[in-house]
BALOBA-1460 file (C-alpha; in Angstrom, 3 decimals):
// residues 340
<rec num="1" residu="m" x="114.450" y="107.754" z="95.529"/>
<rec num="2" residu="r" x="113.892" y="105.056" z="93.484"/>
<rec num="3" residu="r" x="114.243" y="103.892" z="89.734"/>
<rec num="4" residu="i" x="113.262" y="105.156" z="86.815"/>
<rec num="5" residu="p" x="112.705" y="103.961" z="83.655"/>
<rec num="6" residu="a" x="114.369" y="106.096" z="81.001"/>
<rec num="7" residu="l" x="112.470" y="108.318" z="80.176"/>
<rec num="8" residu="s" x="113.512" y="111.809" z="78.253"/>
<rec num="9" residu="l" x="116.678" y="113.548" z="80.092"/>
<rec num="10" residu="a" x="114.063" y="116.542" z="80.977"/>
<rec num="11" residu="a" x="111.571" y="114.264" z="82.497"/>
<rec num="12" residu="v" x="114.081" y="112.941" z="85.058"/>
<rec num="13" residu="t" x="117.271" y="111.873" z="83.793"/>
<rec num="14" residu="l" x="116.479" y="109.816" z="86.191"/>
<rec num="15" residu="a" x="116.020" y="106.642" z="84.499"/>
<rec num="16" residu="g" x="117.788" y="102.915" z="86.121"/>
<rec num="17" residu="a" x="119.444" y="105.642" z="87.263"/>
<rec num="18" residu="v" x="116.732" y="107.438" z="89.894"/>
<rec num="19" residu="t" x="115.411" y="104.981" z="90.410"/>
<rec num="20" residu="l" x="117.239" y="107.013" z="92.317"/>
<rec num="21" residu="t" x="117.841" y="107.326" z="95.162"/>
<rec num="22" residu="a" x="114.839" y="106.295" z="96.935"/>
<rec num="23" residu="c" x="115.163" y="103.547" z="94.508"/>
<rec num="24" residu="g" x="116.286" y="100.762" z="94.378"/>
<rec num="25" residu="t" x="117.477" y="99.070" z="91.425"/>
<rec num="26" residu="e" x="114.825" y="96.699" z="90.295"/>
<rec num="27" residu="t" x="111.314" y="96.759" z="91.604"/>
<rec num="28" residu="t" x="108.824" y="94.179" z="91.206"/>
<rec num="29" residu="g" x="105.943" y="93.153" z="92.516"/>
<rec num="30" residu="g" x="104.164" y="93.454" z="96.389"/>
<rec num="31" residu="t" x="105.033" y="91.058" z="98.195"/>
<rec num="32" residu="a" x="109.441" y="90.027" z="99.289"/>
<rec num="33" residu="g" x="110.990" y="88.775" z="102.663"/>
<rec num="34" residu="a" x="111.351" y="91.279" z="105.934"/>
<rec num="35" residu="p" x="113.353" y="90.416" z="108.269"/>
<rec num="36" residu="a" x="113.276" y="88.579" z="110.383"/>
<rec num="37" residu="a" x="114.648" y="89.937" z="113.254"/>
<rec num="38" residu="a" x="113.206" y="90.865" z="116.925"/>
<rec num="39" residu="g" x="109.889" y="92.717" z="116.773"/>
<rec num="40" residu="a" x="109.104" y="91.405" z="113.065"/>
<rec num="41" residu="d" x="105.765" y="90.168" z="114.262"/>
<rec num="42" residu="r" x="104.629" y="92.535" z="115.032"/>
<rec num="43" residu="t" x="102.651" y="94.733" z="112.679"/>
<rec num="44" residu="l" x="101.935" y="98.210" z="111.916"/>
<rec num="45" residu="r" x="98.040" y="97.899" z="110.000"/>
<rec num="46" residu="a" x="97.812" y="100.503" z="107.077"/>
<rec num="47" residu="t" x="94.996" y="101.561" z="105.311"/>
<rec num="48" residu="e" x="94.255" y="103.743" z="102.407"/>
<rec num="49" residu="v" x="93.933" y="106.708" z="102.358"/>
<rec num="50" residu="m" x="93.696" y="108.365" z="99.342"/>
<rec num="51" residu="r" x="94.661" y="107.625" z="95.379"/>
<rec num="52" residu="v" x="96.507" y="110.650" z="94.526"/>
<rec num="53" residu="t" x="98.482" y="110.016" z="91.292"/>
<rec num="54" residu="t" x="98.176" y="107.617" z="87.814"/>
<rec num="55" residu="v" x="100.428" y="106.359" z="85.993"/>
<rec num="56" residu="h" x="101.893" y="109.060" z="83.708"/>
<rec num="57" residu="p" x="101.159" y="107.523" z="79.352"/>
<rec num="58" residu="s" x="104.396" y="109.802" z="79.095"/>
<rec num="59" residu="t" x="107.136" y="108.207" z="81.546"/>
<rec num="60" residu="g" x="105.565" y="105.278" z="82.568"/>
<rec num="61" residu="m" x="105.248" y="106.267" z="85.971"/>
<rec num="62" residu="t" x="104.178" y="107.923" z="89.177"/>
<rec num="63" residu="l" x="106.427" y="107.752" z="92.498"/>
<rec num="64" residu="l" x="105.225" y="109.665" z="95.501"/>
<rec num="65" residu="e" x="107.503" y="111.225" z="97.587"/>
<rec num="66" residu="g" x="108.487" y="113.390" z="100.504"/>
<rec num="67" residu="p" x="105.693" y="114.031" z="102.020"/>
<rec num="68" residu="t" x="105.432" y="116.850" z="104.498"/>
<rec num="69" residu="f" x="102.876" y="119.257" z="106.495"/>
<rec num="70" residu="d" x="103.211" y="122.944" z="105.734"/>
<rec num="71" residu="a" x="102.524" y="124.313" z="108.821"/>
<rec num="72" residu="d" x="98.401" y="124.776" z="107.915"/>
<rec num="73" residu="g" x="98.299" y="121.214" z="108.239"/>
<rec num="74" residu="a" x="98.839" y="120.498" z="104.555"/>
<rec num="75" residu="l" x="99.533" y="117.882" z="102.956"/>
<rec num="76" residu="h" x="102.742" y="118.527" z="100.210"/>
<rec num="77" residu="l" x="104.421" y="115.935" z="98.038"/>
<rec num="78" residu="v" x="105.694" y="115.718" z="95.665"/>
<rec num="79" residu="d" x="105.931" y="112.969" z="92.448"/>
<rec num="80" residu="v" x="109.115" y="112.361" z="90.936"/>
<rec num="81" residu="t" x="108.041" y="111.167" z="87.481"/>
<rec num="82" residu="a" x="105.660" y="113.702" z="86.637"/>
<rec num="83" residu="p" x="106.378" y="114.930" z="82.841"/>
<rec num="84" residu="a" x="105.952" y="118.793" z="82.141"/>
<rec num="85" residu="g" x="103.274" y="120.676" z="82.640"/>
<rec num="86" residu="e" x="102.093" y="117.644" z="85.519"/>
<rec num="87" residu="p" x="101.756" y="118.374" z="88.909"/>
<rec num="88" residu="k" x="105.154" y="118.210" z="90.043"/>
<rec num="89" residu="v" x="104.458" y="119.693" z="94.135"/>
<rec num="90" residu="l" x="100.982" y="118.342" z="95.363"/>
<rec num="91" residu="r" x="98.984" y="120.257" z="98.140"/>
<rec num="92" residu="v" x="96.897" y="117.509" z="99.397"/>
<rec num="93" residu="d" x="93.623" y="118.119" z="101.186"/>
<rec num="94" residu="l" x="93.604" y="115.106" z="103.925"/>
<rec num="95" residu="r" x="89.657" y="115.487" z="104.989"/>
<rec num="96" residu="k" x="88.363" y="116.043" z="101.932"/>
<rec num="97" residu="k" x="91.070" y="113.602" z="99.857"/>
<rec num="98" residu="t" x="91.201" y="115.505" z="97.422"/>
<rec num="99" residu="a" x="94.963" y="116.937" z="95.929"/>
<rec num="100" residu="r" x="96.310" y="119.274" z="93.319"/>
<rec num="101" residu="g" x="98.943" y="120.724" z="91.805"/>
<rec num="102" residu="v" x="100.480" y="123.550" z="93.087"/>
<rec num="103" residu="h" x="103.936" y="124.076" z="91.308"/>
<rec num="104" residu="t" x="105.703" y="122.115" z="87.475"/>
<rec num="105" residu="d" x="108.154" y="123.318" z="85.340"/>
<rec num="106" residu="a" x="109.464" y="121.494" z="82.242"/>
<rec num="107" residu="r" x="112.874" y="119.358" z="83.900"/>
<rec num="108" residu="g" x="112.485" y="119.077" z="87.716"/>
<rec num="109" residu="a" x="112.541" y="115.614" z="88.774"/>
<rec num="110" residu="y" x="112.175" y="115.969" z="93.000"/>
<rec num="111" residu="t" x="113.003" y="112.932" z="95.301"/>
<rec num="112" residu="s" x="111.398" y="115.128" z="98.816"/>
<rec num="113" residu="a" x="110.869" y="117.757" z="100.070"/>
<rec num="114" residu="q" x="111.009" y="119.511" z="102.904"/>
<rec num="115" residu="f" x="110.052" y="123.425" z="104.723"/>
<rec num="116" residu="s" x="113.776" y="125.183" z="106.093"/>
<rec num="117" residu="p" x="113.111" y="126.117" z="109.783"/>
<rec num="118" residu="y" x="114.521" y="129.445" z="109.468"/>
<rec num="119" residu="d" x="112.919" y="130.773" z="105.962"/>
<rec num="120" residu="g" x="109.522" y="128.698" z="105.635"/>
<rec num="121" residu="r" x="110.139" y="128.154" z="101.849"/>
<rec num="122" residu="l" x="109.397" y="124.267" z="101.074"/>
<rec num="123" residu="y" x="112.538" y="123.040" z="99.234"/>
<rec num="124" residu="l" x="112.883" y="120.432" z="96.981"/>
<rec num="125" residu="s" x="115.399" y="118.462" z="95.326"/>
<rec num="126" residu="d" x="116.139" y="117.896" z="91.877"/>
<rec num="127" residu="y" x="118.288" y="114.249" z="92.153"/>
<rec num="128" residu="a" x="118.946" y="114.769" z="87.644"/>
<rec num="129" residu="h" x="120.025" y="118.433" z="87.809"/>
<rec num="130" residu="g" x="122.330" y="118.670" z="90.814"/>
<rec num="131" residu="e" x="120.371" y="121.271" z="92.585"/>
<rec num="132" residu="v" x="117.948" y="122.284" z="95.484"/>
<rec num="133" residu="v" x="114.749" y="125.177" z="94.205"/>
<rec num="134" residu="s" x="112.974" y="126.331" z="97.228"/>
<rec num="135" residu="t" x="109.212" y="127.575" z="96.378"/>
<rec num="136" residu="a" x="107.088" y="128.977" z="98.902"/>
<rec num="137" residu="p" x="104.777" y="127.131" z="100.895"/>
<rec num="138" residu="d" x="102.303" y="127.772" z="98.150"/>
<rec num="139" residu="g" x="104.296" y="126.147" z="94.888"/>
<rec num="140" residu="s" x="104.390" y="129.800" z="93.597"/>
<rec num="141" residu="d" x="107.938" y="131.802" z="93.719"/>
<rec num="142" residu="p" x="110.342" y="129.176" z="92.311"/>
<rec num="143" residu="r" x="114.473" y="129.821" z="92.968"/>
<rec num="144" residu="t" x="117.623" y="128.216" z="92.480"/>
<rec num="145" residu="f" x="118.672" y="127.326" z="96.101"/>
<rec num="146" residu="f" x="121.902" y="125.606" z="94.669"/>
<rec num="147" residu="a" x="123.250" y="124.175" z="91.786"/>
<rec num="148" residu="g" x="127.029" y="123.225" z="90.509"/>
<rec num="149" residu="n" x="129.506" y="120.893" z="91.636"/>
<rec num="150" residu="v" x="130.501" y="120.473" z="94.864"/>
<rec num="151" residu="d" x="134.427" y="119.268" z="95.428"/>
<rec num="152" residu="g" x="134.673" y="119.263" z="91.837"/>
<rec num="153" residu="a" x="132.012" y="116.803" z="91.554"/>
<rec num="154" residu="p" x="127.753" y="117.278" z="90.260"/>
<rec num="155" residu="m" x="125.647" y="115.900" z="93.077"/>
<rec num="156" residu="n" x="122.296" y="114.098" z="92.859"/>
<rec num="157" residu="p" x="120.702" y="115.120" z="95.618"/>
<rec num="158" residu="d" x="118.741" y="112.276" z="97.598"/>
<rec num="159" residu="d" x="116.373" y="113.461" z="100.558"/>
<rec num="160" residu="i" x="116.877" y="116.474" z="101.950"/>
<rec num="161" residu="a" x="117.768" y="117.044" z="106.452"/>
<rec num="162" residu="f" x="117.264" y="121.156" z="108.223"/>
<rec num="163" residu="d" x="119.452" y="121.038" z="111.517"/>
<rec num="164" residu="r" x="117.855" y="124.097" z="113.492"/>
<rec num="165" residu="d" x="118.952" y="126.911" z="112.590"/>
<rec num="166" residu="g" x="118.023" y="125.516" z="108.879"/>
<rec num="167" residu="n" x="121.259" y="124.284" z="107.423"/>
<rec num="168" residu="l" x="120.486" y="122.319" z="105.391"/>
<rec num="169" residu="y" x="121.614" y="118.690" z="104.799"/>
<rec num="170" residu="l" x="121.651" y="116.627" z="101.865"/>
<rec num="171" residu="s" x="121.743" y="112.543" z="101.098"/>
<rec num="172" residu="d" x="124.414" y="112.392" z="97.500"/>
<rec num="173" residu="s" x="123.728" y="108.887" z="95.250"/>
<rec num="174" residu="r" x="126.053" y="109.926" z="93.866"/>
<rec num="175" residu="g" x="127.730" y="105.885" z="92.163"/>
<rec num="176" residu="l" x="123.814" y="104.739" z="91.624"/>
<rec num="177" residu="s" x="123.957" y="103.931" z="88.606"/>
<rec num="178" residu="t" x="127.245" y="102.850" z="88.775"/>
<rec num="179" residu="g" x="127.048" y="100.569" z="91.337"/>
<rec num="180" residu="e" x="130.054" y="102.684" z="92.867"/>
<rec num="181" residu="d" x="130.544" y="103.320" z="95.993"/>
<rec num="182" residu="r" x="130.132" y="106.372" z="95.719"/>
<rec num="183" residu="g" x="127.829" y="108.381" z="97.771"/>
<rec num="184" residu="r" x="128.138" y="111.590" z="100.222"/>
<rec num="185" residu="v" x="126.483" y="113.186" z="102.364"/>
<rec num="186" residu="v" x="126.803" y="117.616" z="102.004"/>
<rec num="187" residu="r" x="125.744" y="119.962" z="103.699"/>
<rec num="188" residu="i" x="124.609" y="122.846" z="102.586"/>
<rec num="189" residu="t" x="124.947" y="126.004" z="104.736"/>
<rec num="190" residu="r" x="121.493" y="128.079" z="105.118"/>
<rec num="191" residu="d" x="122.233" y="131.235" z="102.436"/>
<rec num="192" residu="g" x="123.093" y="127.731" z="100.101"/>
<rec num="193" residu="e" x="126.351" y="130.154" z="99.780"/>
<rec num="194" residu="q" x="129.173" y="127.253" z="100.945"/>
<rec num="195" residu="a" x="129.035" y="123.477" z="100.041"/>
<rec num="196" residu="t" x="130.901" y="120.769" z="102.382"/>
<rec num="197" residu="v" x="130.953" y="116.539" z="101.962"/>
<rec num="198" residu="l" x="130.658" y="115.391" z="105.408"/>
<rec num="199" residu="a" x="130.844" y="111.840" z="104.918"/>
<rec num="200" residu="d" x="131.535" y="110.517" z="101.187"/>
<rec num="201" residu="g" x="132.785" y="106.242" z="100.384"/>
<rec num="202" residu="l" x="128.903" y="106.247" z="100.628"/>
<rec num="203" residu="a" x="126.547" y="103.041" z="99.113"/>
<rec num="204" residu="a" x="124.428" y="104.915" z="97.476"/>
<rec num="205" residu="t" x="122.801" y="107.288" z="100.071"/>
<rec num="206" residu="n" x="119.298" y="107.434" z="99.930"/>
<rec num="207" residu="g" x="117.517" y="108.035" z="103.543"/>
<rec num="208" residu="i" x="118.364" y="110.868" z="106.021"/>
<rec num="209" residu="s" x="117.453" y="112.613" z="109.395"/>
<rec num="210" residu="f" x="118.540" y="113.315" z="112.274"/>
<rec num="211" residu="d" x="117.847" y="112.184" z="115.113"/>
<rec num="212" residu="a" x="116.027" y="113.229" z="118.413"/>
<rec num="213" residu="d" x="118.814" y="114.963" z="119.994"/>
<rec num="214" residu="y" x="120.222" y="116.536" z="117.125"/>
<rec num="215" residu="r" x="123.869" y="115.101" z="118.258"/>
<rec num="216" residu="g" x="123.671" y="112.708" z="114.881"/>
<rec num="217" residu="l" x="122.702" y="111.502" z="111.259"/>
<rec num="218" residu="w" x="120.919" y="108.251" z="110.033"/>
<rec num="219" residu="i" x="121.505" y="107.578" z="106.599"/>
<rec num="220" residu="s" x="119.853" y="104.667" z="104.900"/>
<rec num="221" residu="e" x="122.719" y="103.380" z="101.706"/>
<rec num="222" residu="l" x="120.196" y="101.817" z="99.007"/>
<rec num="223" residu="t" x="122.932" y="99.213" z="97.317"/>
<rec num="224" residu="e" x="124.148" y="97.659" z="100.816"/>
<rec num="225" residu="n" x="120.640" y="97.562" z="102.346"/>
<rec num="226" residu="r" x="122.022" y="99.402" z="106.146"/>
<rec num="227" residu="i" x="121.667" y="102.341" z="107.628"/>
<rec num="228" residu="s" x="125.250" y="104.063" z="108.587"/>
<rec num="229" residu="y" x="125.385" y="107.054" z="111.729"/>
<rec num="230" residu="l" x="127.462" y="109.676" z="111.431"/>
<rec num="231" residu="r" x="127.613" y="111.552" z="114.601"/>
<rec num="232" residu="l" x="128.128" y="115.309" z="114.649"/>
<rec num="233" residu="d" x="130.153" y="118.291" z="116.452"/>
<rec num="234" residu="a" x="128.489" y="121.722" z="117.817"/>
<rec num="235" residu="g" x="129.788" y="123.078" z="114.775"/>
<rec num="236" residu="g" x="127.553" y="120.769" z="112.541"/>
<rec num="237" residu="a" x="130.560" y="118.227" z="110.769"/>
<rec num="238" residu="v" x="131.177" y="114.560" z="111.247"/>
<rec num="239" residu="t" x="132.790" y="113.392" z="114.293"/>
<rec num="240" residu="s" x="132.338" y="109.721" z="113.648"/>
<rec num="241" residu="r" x="130.811" y="107.368" z="111.144"/>
<rec num="242" residu="h" x="129.571" y="103.538" z="111.631"/>
<rec num="243" residu="t" x="127.211" y="100.502" z="110.384"/>
<rec num="244" residu="a" x="124.043" y="100.542" z="112.948"/>
<rec num="245" residu="i" x="121.762" y="99.044" z="111.603"/>
<rec num="246" residu="r" x="121.552" y="96.214" z="108.892"/>
<rec num="247" residu="v" x="118.137" y="95.620" z="107.268"/>
<rec num="248" residu="d" x="117.471" y="92.118" z="105.769"/>
<rec num="249" residu="g" x="114.760" y="93.609" z="102.786"/>
<rec num="250" residu="g" x="115.103" y="90.164" z="100.882"/>
<rec num="251" residu="i" x="114.495" y="91.986" z="97.428"/>
<rec num="252" residu="a" x="113.014" y="95.065" z="98.334"/>
<rec num="253" residu="q" x="115.826" y="97.876" z="99.623"/>
<rec num="254" residu="t" x="116.613" y="100.881" z="102.000"/>
<rec num="255" residu="d" x="115.104" y="103.748" z="100.995"/>
<rec num="256" residu="s" x="113.851" y="107.113" z="103.408"/>
<rec num="257" residu="i" x="114.113" y="107.427" z="106.688"/>
<rec num="258" residu="a" x="111.579" y="109.110" z="109.321"/>
<rec num="259" residu="v" x="112.581" y="109.138" z="113.489"/>
<rec num="260" residu="d" x="109.624" y="110.010" z="116.220"/>
<rec num="261" residu="a" x="109.759" y="111.950" z="119.084"/>
<rec num="262" residu="a" x="110.913" y="108.537" z="120.515"/>
<rec num="263" residu="g" x="114.107" y="108.270" z="118.158"/>
<rec num="264" residu="n" x="112.342" y="105.536" z="116.393"/>
<rec num="265" residu="l" x="113.233" y="104.962" z="112.809"/>
<rec num="266" residu="y" x="110.785" y="104.375" z="109.841"/>
<rec num="267" residu="q" x="112.171" y="103.404" z="107.069"/>
<rec num="268" residu="g" x="111.180" y="102.695" z="103.682"/>
<rec num="269" residu="l" x="111.094" y="100.105" z="101.210"/>
<rec num="270" residu="h" x="112.080" y="99.987" z="97.925"/>
<rec num="271" residu="g" x="110.812" y="97.145" z="96.231"/>
<rec num="272" residu="r" x="108.247" y="96.042" z="98.576"/>
<rec num="273" residu="p" x="104.762" y="98.374" z="99.897"/>
<rec num="274" residu="a" x="106.285" y="97.814" z="103.274"/>
<rec num="275" residu="m" x="107.879" y="99.887" z="106.132"/>
<rec num="276" residu="a" x="110.907" y="98.033" z="108.975"/>
<rec num="277" residu="v" x="110.297" y="100.127" z="112.231"/>
<rec num="278" residu="y" x="113.966" y="99.677" z="114.311"/>
<rec num="279" residu="d" x="114.855" y="101.961" z="118.086"/>
<rec num="280" residu="k" x="117.862" y="104.148" z="118.101"/>
<rec num="281" residu="h" x="119.713" y="101.607" z="119.411"/>
<rec num="282" residu="g" x="118.139" y="98.687" z="116.284"/>
<rec num="283" residu="k" x="116.223" y="97.166" z="117.449"/>
<rec num="284" residu="r" x="114.040" y="95.827" z="115.337"/>
<rec num="285" residu="l" x="110.957" y="97.127" z="116.558"/>
<rec num="286" residu="a" x="107.428" y="96.217" z="113.747"/>
<rec num="287" residu="t" x="106.646" y="95.802" z="109.852"/>
<rec num="288" residu="v" x="104.377" y="98.854" z="108.110"/>
<rec num="289" residu="e" x="101.789" y="96.594" z="106.209"/>
<rec num="290" residu="i" x="99.406" y="97.493" z="103.361"/>
<rec num="291" residu="p" x="96.597" y="94.992" z="103.558"/>
<rec num="292" residu="a" x="97.746" y="92.066" z="102.431"/>
<rec num="293" residu="g" x="96.873" y="90.740" z="98.406"/>
<rec num="294" residu="t" x="96.689" y="94.528" z="98.058"/>
<rec num="295" residu="a" x="97.502" y="94.640" z="93.729"/>
<rec num="296" residu="g" x="100.131" y="97.239" z="92.438"/>
<rec num="297" residu="l" x="101.752" y="98.158" z="94.257"/>
<rec num="298" residu="e" x="105.956" y="98.348" z="94.971"/>
<rec num="299" residu="s" x="107.721" y="100.927" z="97.065"/>
<rec num="300" residu="a" x="106.571" y="103.337" z="100.463"/>
<rec num="301" residu="t" x="109.238" y="105.132" z="100.016"/>
<rec num="302" residu="n" x="109.122" y="107.852" z="103.124"/>
<rec num="303" residu="v" x="106.342" y="109.297" z="105.582"/>
<rec num="304" residu="a" x="105.386" y="112.169" z="107.280"/>
<rec num="305" residu="v" x="103.763" y="111.644" z="111.083"/>
<rec num="306" residu="t" x="101.421" y="114.903" z="111.983"/>
<rec num="307" residu="p" x="103.654" y="117.378" z="113.725"/>
<rec num="308" residu="g" x="102.667" y="116.941" z="117.546"/>
<rec num="309" residu="g" x="100.464" y="113.588" z="116.683"/>
<rec num="310" residu="t" x="100.621" y="109.495" z="116.204"/>
<rec num="311" residu="t" x="98.880" y="110.022" z="112.631"/>
<rec num="312" residu="a" x="101.637" y="108.947" z="110.233"/>
<rec num="313" residu="y" x="100.437" y="109.350" z="106.449"/>
<rec num="314" residu="m" x="103.138" y="107.136" z="104.224"/>
<rec num="315" residu="t" x="103.154" y="107.435" z="100.158"/>
<rec num="316" residu="v" x="102.753" y="103.708" z="98.846"/>
<rec num="317" residu="s" x="103.252" y="104.149" z="95.429"/>
<rec num="318" residu="g" x="103.658" y="100.983" z="91.725"/>
<rec num="319" residu="p" x="100.929" y="100.422" z="88.576"/>
<rec num="320" residu="a" x="98.316" y="101.378" z="90.899"/>
<rec num="321" residu="g" x="99.607" y="104.624" z="90.778"/>
<rec num="322" residu="g" x="100.562" y="106.653" z="93.790"/>
<rec num="323" residu="y" x="98.567" y="106.567" z="97.231"/>
<rec num="324" residu="l" x="98.792" y="107.971" z="100.692"/>
<rec num="325" residu="y" x="97.882" y="105.694" z="103.299"/>
<rec num="326" residu="t" x="97.468" y="106.288" z="107.305"/>
<rec num="327" residu="f" x="99.207" y="103.864" z="110.088"/>
<rec num="328" residu="d" x="99.564" y="104.731" z="113.905"/>
<rec num="329" residu="a" x="103.377" y="105.868" z="114.556"/>
<rec num="330" residu="l" x="104.882" y="104.105" z="117.630"/>
<rec num="331" residu="a" x="104.886" y="108.397" z="118.934"/>
<rec num="332" residu="k" x="104.457" y="111.355" z="118.192"/>
<rec num="333" residu="g" x="106.289" y="113.526" z="115.023"/>
<rec num="334" residu="v" x="108.910" y="115.997" z="115.639"/>
<rec num="335" residu="r" x="110.479" y="117.988" z="112.764"/>
<rec num="336" residu="q" x="112.433" y="114.930" z="111.535"/>
<rec num="337" residu="s" x="109.574" y="112.993" z="110.513"/>
<rec num="338" residu="n" x="108.056" y="115.922" z="108.435"/>
<rec num="339" residu="g" x="109.788" y="115.663" z="105.171"/>
<rec num="340" residu="g" x="112.616" y="115.048" z="103.083"/>
């Protein structure tokens, strides 16, 4: 997620903090230096699909996140800074290029969305209140899946990943507002009854995604502009951890992560409306770019690749509003590239 101005706590206690974990600490216009690494000269051109939201007068922002396809092929996403009463979860009809709200409430600041493989419900991380909420696919029947401290400390849950059995893994962006390395990765059992810290001491944990084989987790650390890899055992416990990729983003910072069927990583950037694409060995493959000269867009937070296809939809936001852009992914979409 990214930075959110100091709004009322109910609106998004993200203020400055919610620059959130999907975000960064500071946003500036749409051009920042891209990493000069292998593949940096290859560009995947993204084209505009539609504007989904405009800036909310009461919060001074709009920030799209967590694109995810439901079983019927409809794209859902969240607007992190939507105030009470305005759509916080939207359903997009890509053929008609229309969007409608399917869920709102009085307090949630939702930074990610993903459908569970266990019960088919839509899970939302509430960064401001340290909770995970689920709804029916149509946005009805909201339930609190998990709330409370983990190992004695409150969470700032940013992004979500599910394993094959429906256990939920969260990037907990603790420490973002203070600049301390207190970020965590938390595993919550699919019944919501048990939460376990798998890793801590991370630098504002943001993106989280399983690799293509579910053998490990890719984690982006916002304030260090790096991607770490956590190898897991059969029970979901971390057996090793290392820095895998250093992202030379200039003023941009590492946001959400998606992984395609070939294991390629799509790293969202806060502070630049672009994504960096790497293979699993850390080789820079390409940069996803919106058209040069596009004004008012500052961040490309996340992406969903059509399940079984290669059409990708990227959430891009800034003073001009919240937009969807599309591009051709390098491989087919799988669960790891559908939400989070």
